[in-house]
Backbone as CSV, one residue per row, in Angstrom:
resi,resn,N_x,N_y,N_z,CA_x,CA_y,CA_z,C_x,C_y,C_z
1,UNK,76.628,20.390,-19.943,75.826,21.065,-18.987,76.098,22.535,-19.020
2,UNK,75.163,23.382,-18.595,75.450,24.823,-18.617,76.371,25.225,-17.490
3,UNK,77.193,26.222,-17.675,78.107,26.695,-16.672,77.315,27.088,-15.426
4,UNK,76.119,27.618,-15.595,75.362,28.062,-14.405,75.045,26.960,-13.395
5,UNK,75.196,25.614,-13.867,74.847,24.557,-12.954,76.079,24.031,-12.214
6,UNK,77.279,24.572,-12.483,78.507,24.105,-11.799,78.639,24.576,-10.394
7,UNK,79.241,23.730,-9.601,79.435,24.053,-8.222,80.673,24.871,-7.965
8,UNK,80.654,25.621,-6.898,81.822,26.460,-6.524,82.988,25.521,-6.321
9,UNK,84.132,25.891,-6.840,85.378,25.142,-6.770,85.605,24.190,-7.861
10,UNK,84.623,23.957,-8.739,84.778,23.005,-9.797,85.530,23.624,-11.000
11,UNK,86.298,22.885,-11.672,86.970,23.297,-12.882,86.392,22.554,-14.070
12,UNK,86.045,23.312,-15.053,85.345,22.702,-16.194,86.034,23.329,-17.488
13,UNK,85.713,22.686,-18.613,86.249,23.202,-19.905,85.085,23.617,-20.751
14,UNK,85.200,24.816,-21.405,84.142,25.393,-22.225,84.014,24.522,-23.493
15,UNK,82.860,24.097,-23.860,82.549,23.251,-25.005,81.813,24.010,-26.102
16,UNK,80.941,24.919,-25.723,80.104,25.567,-26.734,79.528,26.845,-26.175
17,UNK,79.311,27.887,-26.974,78.704,29.093,-26.581,77.420,29.255,-27.417
18,UNK,76.315,29.189,-26.731,75.018,29.303,-27.381,74.488,30.737,-27.254
19,UNK,75.275,31.678,-27.805,74.983,33.110,-27.618,74.938,33.744,-29.036
20,UNK,74.411,34.983,-29.117,74.428,35.710,-30.349,75.878,36.204,-30.696
21,UNK,76.053,36.683,-31.893,77.428,37.040,-32.390,78.012,38.184,-31.527
22,UNK,77.233,39.131,-31.139,77.783,40.261,-30.385,78.291,39.803,-28.994
23,UNK,77.528,38.950,-28.307,77.932,38.434,-27.033,79.172,37.472,-27.222
24,UNK,79.146,36.728,-28.268,80.240,35.770,-28.496,81.549,36.544,-28.658
25,UNK,81.489,37.724,-29.371,82.650,38.510,-29.493,83.153,39.072,-28.163
26,UNK,82.219,39.599,-27.361,82.561,40.087,-25.997,83.168,38.995,-25.150
27,UNK,82.567,37.798,-25.176,83.159,36.748,-24.357,84.547,36.325,-24.892
28,UNK,84.648,36.285,-26.249,85.966,35.934,-26.837,87.021,36.920,-26.389
29,UNK,86.734,38.203,-26.367,87.648,39.233,-25.998,88.099,39.115,-24.481
30,UNK,87.242,38.444,-23.732,87.596,38.272,-22.315,88.191,36.856,-22.022
31,UNK,88.412,36.085,-23.124,89.091,34.750,-23.043,88.127,33.522,-22.850
32,UNK,86.838,33.844,-22.936,85.849,32.682,-22.892,85.673,32.148,-24.269
33,UNK,86.478,31.074,-24.508,86.461,30.452,-25.820,86.430,28.899,-25.668
34,UNK,86.088,28.229,-26.681,86.008,26.741,-26.642,87.386,26.199,-26.242
35,UNK,87.351,25.287,-25.288,88.606,24.593,-24.926,89.270,25.257,-23.705
36,UNK,88.871,26.436,-23.270,89.506,27.062,-22.106,88.983,26.465,-20.807
37,UNK,89.916,26.304,-19.838,89.519,25.805,-18.505,89.053,26.982,-17.676
38,UNK,87.957,26.719,-16.967,87.298,27.748,-16.138,87.088,27.165,-14.734
39,UNK,87.440,27.937,-13.694,87.171,27.542,-12.362,86.046,28.395,-11.790
40,UNK,85.061,27.754,-11.165,83.983,28.550,-10.512,84.402,29.041,-9.149
41,UNK,84.515,30.294,-8.971,84.933,30.943,-7.707,83.776,31.149,-6.742
42,UNK,82.661,31.753,-7.355,81.501,31.934,-6.504,80.294,31.910,-7.360
43,UNK,79.108,31.576,-6.760,77.881,31.543,-7.478,76.714,31.717,-6.572
44,UNK,75.716,32.463,-7.063,74.463,32.661,-6.315,73.396,31.871,-6.991
45,UNK,72.448,31.340,-6.275,71.310,30.573,-6.865,70.565,31.480,-7.822
46,UNK,70.488,31.099,-9.141,69.829,31.859,-10.157,70.398,33.357,-10.185
47,UNK,71.600,33.577,-9.837,72.219,34.861,-9.828,73.598,34.832,-10.473
48,UNK,74.324,35.920,-10.275,75.637,35.993,-10.944,76.647,34.990,-10.359
49,UNK,77.661,34.714,-11.193,78.735,33.885,-10.722,80.045,34.541,-11.157
50,UNK,81.061,34.136,-10.346,82.459,34.622,-10.607,83.266,33.421,-11.076
51,UNK,83.959,33.594,-12.157,84.813,32.463,-12.686,86.201,32.993,-12.772
52,UNK,87.128,32.043,-12.789,88.549,32.377,-12.929,89.036,31.654,-14.241
53,UNK,89.685,32.387,-15.152,90.232,31.887,-16.343,91.467,32.705,-16.711
54,UNK,92.473,32.014,-17.179,93.651,32.675,-17.744,94.212,33.604,-16.725
55,UNK,94.133,33.300,-15.436,94.769,34.207,-14.417,93.946,35.363,-13.969
56,UNK,92.700,35.479,-14.465,91.878,36.654,-14.152,90.472,36.170,-13.688
57,UNK,89.771,37.025,-13.038,88.419,36.643,-12.561,87.422,37.490,-13.359
58,UNK,86.271,36.891,-13.674,85.234,37.481,-14.508,83.904,37.187,-13.836
59,UNK,83.047,38.200,-13.750,81.705,37.968,-13.297,80.707,37.816,-14.464
60,UNK,79.841,36.894,-14.378,78.872,36.639,-15.456,77.455,36.555,-14.812
61,UNK,76.521,37.133,-15.534,75.125,36.992,-15.076,74.617,35.569,-15.296
62,UNK,73.574,35.218,-14.593,72.995,33.861,-14.712,72.573,33.488,-16.106
63,UNK,71.990,34.440,-16.825,71.534,34.190,-18.206,72.699,33.820,-19.142
64,UNK,73.741,34.581,-19.072,74.922,34.317,-19.885,75.559,32.976,-19.476
65,UNK,75.722,32.761,-18.197,76.376,31.508,-17.669,75.533,30.312,-18.122
66,UNK,74.215,30.496,-18.261,73.334,29.441,-18.724,73.541,29.055,-20.169
67,UNK,74.082,29.985,-20.927,74.292,29.769,-22.373,75.696,29.303,-22.739
68,UNK,76.511,29.031,-21.720,77.911,28.534,-21.938,77.895,27.096,-21.546
69,UNK,78.061,26.222,-22.545,78.043,24.806,-22.303,79.490,24.319,-21.901
70,UNK,79.531,23.538,-20.843,80.826,23.075,-20.342,80.733,21.568,-20.049
71,UNK,81.918,20.978,-19.880,81.982,19.641,-19.322,83.080,19.527,-18.290
72,UNK,82.953,18.570,-17.410,83.985,18.434,-16.346,85.273,18.079,-16.972
73,UNK,86.385,18.506,-16.281,87.696,18.290,-16.696,88.368,17.139,-16.007
74,UNK,89.017,16.295,-16.731,89.748,15.207,-16.083,91.129,15.688,-15.581
75,UNK,91.562,16.789,-16.050,92.903,17.265,-15.731,93.105,18.268,-14.693
76,UNK,92.003,18.820,-14.208,92.058,19.908,-13.145,91.263,19.377,-11.980
């Protein structure tokens, strides 16, 4: 499912990035890579969301969050 569909407070694991190479490099530099655990801190309907990963918070636009495929985590 896309990250943009996750509820506030949920922890998910990144499975795939359906983005172009330039955006993939930007996300990689911020720690958004396959296998990383992400917690949804805040989200607006069809708007930006704030996620927490690797001890930092990151704001993502709806379009970008829609292109990050995640699945629920059994461990968090």
